Structures are given as C-alpha cells and as structure tokens.
C-alpha positions in Angstrom: 133.3 -82.8 150.0 133.5 -84.7 153.3 135.3 -88.0 153.3 135.5 -90.7 155.9 139.0 -91.0 157.5 141.1 -94.0 156.5 140.9 -97.1 158.7 144.1 -97.7 160.7 144.9 -101.4 160.6 148.1 -101.1 162.6 150.8 -98.7 163.9 154.5 -99.6 164.3 156.5 -97.1 166.4 160.2 -96.3 166.2 162.1 -93.9 168.5 164.1 -91.2 166.7 164.9 -88.6 169.4 163.5 -86.0 169.6 160.6 -87.6 167.7 158.6 -90.8 167.7 158.2 -92.2 164.2 155.0 -94.1 163.5 154.3 -96.2 160.4 150.6 -96.5 159.8 148.9 -99.3 157.8 145.9 -97.4 156.3 142.9 -98.4 154.2 141.1 -95.7 152.3 137.4 -95.6 151.6 138.0 -96.8 148.0 139.8 -100.0 149.3 143.4 -98.8 148.6 145.9 -99.6 151.3 149.1 -97.7 151.9 151.8 -97.3 154.5 152.3 -93.8 155.8 154.9 -92.4 158.2 154.4 -89.6 160.6 156.5 -87.8 163.2 155.2 -87.1 166.7 157.1 -84.5 168.7 157.7 -84.9 172.3 156.3 -82.4 174.8 153.3 -80.3 175.0 153.4 -78.2 171.8 155.0 -74.9 171.0 154.3 -71.2 170.8 155.1 -68.5 168.2 155.0 -65.0 169.7 154.4 -61.8 167.8 155.6 -59.2 170.3 154.4 -55.7 169.4 156.6 -53.0 170.8 154.0 -50.4 169.7 151.1 -50.4 167.3 153.4 -50.5 164.3 156.5 -52.3 165.4 157.2 -56.0 166.0 160.2 -57.3 167.8 162.2 -60.0 165.9 165.1 -62.0 167.3 168.2 -63.2 165.5 169.5 -66.6 166.6 171.7 -69.4 165.4 169.8 -71.9 163.2 171.6 -75.2 163.2 169.6 -76.6 160.3 171.0 -73.9 158.0 174.2 -73.2 159.9 173.6 -69.5 159.9 171.9 -66.8 161.9 168.2 -66.5 161.2 165.9 -63.6 161.9 162.4 -64.6 163.2 159.8 -64.5 165.9 160.2 -65.5 169.5 159.3 -69.2 169.7 159.7 -72.2 172.0 158.2 -75.2 173.7 155.3 -75.3 176.1 156.5 -76.8 179.3 154.5 -79.3 181.3 151.7 -77.6 183.2 151.9 -74.4 181.2 149.2 -72.9 179.0 150.2 -71.4 175.6 149.8 -67.9 177.0 152.1 -68.7 180.0 154.7 -70.2 177.7 154.5 -67.3 175.3 155.2 -64.8 178.2 158.1 -66.9 179.5 159.7 -67.3 176.0 159.3 -63.6 175.4 161.2 -62.8 178.6 163.9 -65.4 177.9 164.5 -64.6 174.2 163.7 -60.9 173.9 163.9 -59.5 177.4 160.3 -58.3 177.5 157.1 -59.4 179.3 153.6 -58.6 178.0 150.5 -57.4 179.9 148.3 -58.4 177.0 148.6 -61.8 175.4 146.0 -63.2 172.9 146.2 -66.7 171.4 145.1 -66.2 167.8 145.2 -69.7 166.4 147.2 -72.9 166.0 149.6 -73.4 163.1 150.9 -76.7 161.8 154.3 -77.2 160.2 153.9 -80.1 157.8 150.6 -81.8 158.7 150.9 -84.5 156.0 153.6 -86.2 158.1 154.1 -84.3 161.4 151.9 -83.8 164.4 153.8 -80.6 165.4 151.5 -77.7 166.3 152.3 -74.2 167.5 150.0 -71.7 169.1 150.3 -68.2 167.6 150.2 -65.6 170.4 150.0 -61.8 169.9 151.9 -60.0 172.7 151.2 -56.3 173.4 151.7 -53.7 176.1 155.3 -54.9 176.6 157.6 -54.0 179.5 161.3 -54.9 180.1 161.9 -58.1 182.0 164.5 -60.8 181.3 164.5 -64.4 182.4 167.4 -66.8 181.9 166.8 -69.0 179.0 168.3 -72.1 177.4 170.0 -70.2 174.5 173.8 -70.4 174.5 174.1 -66.7 173.8 171.9 -63.6 174.2 169.7 -63.1 171.2 169.8 -59.9 169.2 166.4 -58.1 169.3 165.5 -56.3 166.0 162.5 -54.0 165.8 160.7 -54.1 162.5 157.9 -51.9 161.2 154.8 -53.9 160.0 154.4 -51.6 157.1 157.8 -52.8 155.8 156.8 -56.5 155.9 157.2 -56.7 152.2 160.9 -55.9 152.6 161.4 -58.3 155.5 160.1 -61.3 153.6 162.6 -60.8 150.8 165.6 -60.9 153.2 167.6 -64.1 153.0 168.0 -64.3 156.8 164.2 -64.3 157.3 163.0 -67.6 155.8 161.0 -69.5 158.3 157.5 -70.1 157.0 155.8 -70.0 160.4 157.3 -66.6 161.2 156.2 -65.3 157.8 152.7 -66.6 158.1 152.4 -65.5 161.8 153.4 -61.9 160.9 150.8 -61.6 158.2 148.1 -63.1 160.3 148.9 -60.9 163.3 149.0 -57.8 161.1 145.6 -58.6 159.6 144.1 -59.5 163.0 145.3 -56.1 164.4 143.8 -54.3 161.4 140.4 -56.0 161.9 140.3 -56.1 165.7 142.1 -52.8 166.5 144.6 -52.3 169.3 
C-alpha cells in the first residue's frame, strides 16, 4: 500500500550537539495532526566496514564504548569527512582503526540506525584484498584487532561484548553477499 507523505506545517529546530533536534508539526492523510521529533546528525554520513582478511575471516576491532562504559567488539566504522566518498572514508577508517588498507572496496548498501526519529545513515562497505598500512586516527588508544571466522558468526552474536545492531546486520549481509557474488 502506497501512502502520501504527511504534510509538514512547520519545523522548529534546537541545537543539541552533536545533533540538531527538529520538532515537526505533521498532518497525516486522514486529517490527524501530531508533533514528531527527529535528530539530524552533523557531517556527511558514516561508514561501516567489513574487512575480509581472507575469504573466511573478518577483522573486528575492540574499542571503548562510552555509552555502555565497556570495551565492545565490532566492525571498523567512522564518519565520512567533507569531500570524501564512502569508499575513501572506508579505506581511511580501516587504516586508522585496524592498520590495513584494501585494494578492493565495494559499497553494498546504506543502513539506518533508528529511522523513525534519526536521519543517521551509514554505508556498508566490504573491504577485500587487504594489505598492512596504518594511518594515525582519532582514537585515544590503539584498537585491538580480532580475526573472526564467518562460519562462527553464530557464536559471535551471542557474546556479550558484541552487541551493536549495525555490526551484526552488516556481517550477515556481507556474508550473504559473498556467498551469492563470490570472491
């Protein structure tokens, strides 16, 4: 079923670093009016990188997660800088966080975080044909790189330290993409 988008009668903005909060005055096709809030991130988007060390092994990184105040295992990720493409950002982040560059980078799709109230989008990039290269990054400490076999994904998703939904979804999507599109 295709619906017409609600009419926006007004938008009130508030600054809440690092986001801009918007309150939308909406009218739906059935005449109902509601106020919705949404968060807009600053910047040019983000990337989530699935770095394949070989055909069966992904590289994860362990880094401090302030939101949970613990170390979290996940994929390489980061912001896209002004003037960068998602592919360029993925290669840079991979070098900064994991100490590898990639000769082969494929943007698979865009993922959203919470589209009902956030505009945040991240491009999922598959990185293959890796080679050692490190760039200085903005992390306060070097990240631990953890190789993980894709055929043990069922074990990884049960680990307490691996909880980020984007990383979980990205690994399953990349694994399935590799199965259907080959190396």
